[in-house]
C-alpha positions as a printed Julia matrix, in Angstrom:
89×3 Matrix{Float64}:
  -1.23   0.72  24.21
  -3.24  -2.41  23.64
  -5.34  -3.27  20.59
  -8.56  -1.72  21.94
  -6.87   1.53  22.92
  -8.0    4.85  21.53
  -5.45   7.62  21.06
  -5.81  10.73  23.16
  -7.06  13.89  21.48
  -4.33  15.98  19.89
  -4.67  19.74  19.64
  -4.82  21.39  16.21
  -2.61  24.27  17.38
  -0.25  23.69  20.27
  -1.21  27.06  21.74
  -4.01  29.31  20.5
  -3.07  33.01  20.42
  -5.27  36.1   20.62
  -5.07  38.93  18.14
  -3.05  40.82  17.06
  -1.09  37.55  16.6
  -2.44  35.72  13.53
  -0.41  32.49  13.8
  -3.43  30.46  14.96
  -6.27  31.42  12.61
  -9.71  29.92  13.09
 -10.0   27.83   9.94
 -12.43  25.21   8.7
  -9.71  22.59   9.21
  -9.21  23.63  12.85
 -12.95  23.63  13.57
 -13.41  20.25  11.85
 -10.58  18.83  13.97
 -12.18  20.11  17.17
 -15.63  18.78  16.2
 -14.19  15.36  15.31
 -12.61  15.23  18.77
 -15.94  16.09  20.39
 -17.75  13.43  18.35
 -15.14  10.81  19.32
 -15.39  11.8   23.0
 -19.16  11.33  22.9
 -18.78   7.99  21.12
 -16.39   6.78  23.81
 -18.62   8.06  26.6
 -21.64   6.26  25.15
 -19.63   3.06  24.72
 -18.53   3.24  28.35
 -22.02   4.0   29.62
 -23.42   1.03  27.72
 -21.49  -1.42  29.84
 -19.06  -2.15  27.02
 -16.14  -2.11  29.43
 -12.94  -0.24  29.09
 -11.07   2.19  31.24
  -8.86   5.25  31.27
  -5.13   4.62  31.5
  -1.91   6.61  31.15
   0.66   5.8   28.46
   4.42   5.86  29.12
   4.46   9.65  28.62
   1.6   10.19  31.08
  -0.97  10.91  28.35
  -4.43   9.55  29.17
  -6.19   7.2   26.75
  -9.34   5.07  26.81
  -8.91   1.33  26.24
 -12.13  -0.41  25.24
 -10.65  -3.89  25.72
  -9.45  -3.38  29.31
 -11.25  -3.17  32.61
 -10.46  -1.0   35.59
  -8.37   2.06  35.04
  -9.05   5.5   36.33
 -11.63   8.17  35.9
 -11.77  11.82  34.94
 -12.03  14.49  37.65
 -11.82  18.28  37.62
  -9.31  20.31  39.6
 -10.24  23.56  41.38
  -9.84  25.5   38.13
 -12.11  23.14  36.21
  -9.26  21.45  34.35
  -9.84  17.72  33.81
  -7.29  15.16  34.98
  -7.08  11.36  35.29
  -7.36   9.89  38.77
  -7.01   6.36  40.07
  -4.36   5.03  37.69
């Protein structure tokens, strides 16, 4: 990724599990991690809406990231199940 690139969000738990499994407890650390990801997503959205440039790209593993120093790139769309994906890259 280039210098202006922002890393993609990483999940706190790789897979949340319902009870009776207690291996993914809802903790303050997990909630803080989720909220920080939401705040960063809003910051990036506002930066993009302000004409600051940038675009969505895929790294070598196919993971999407937002690069504030680049132009072009793709956009986010939703599939039929409402799951977001990157298009146009």
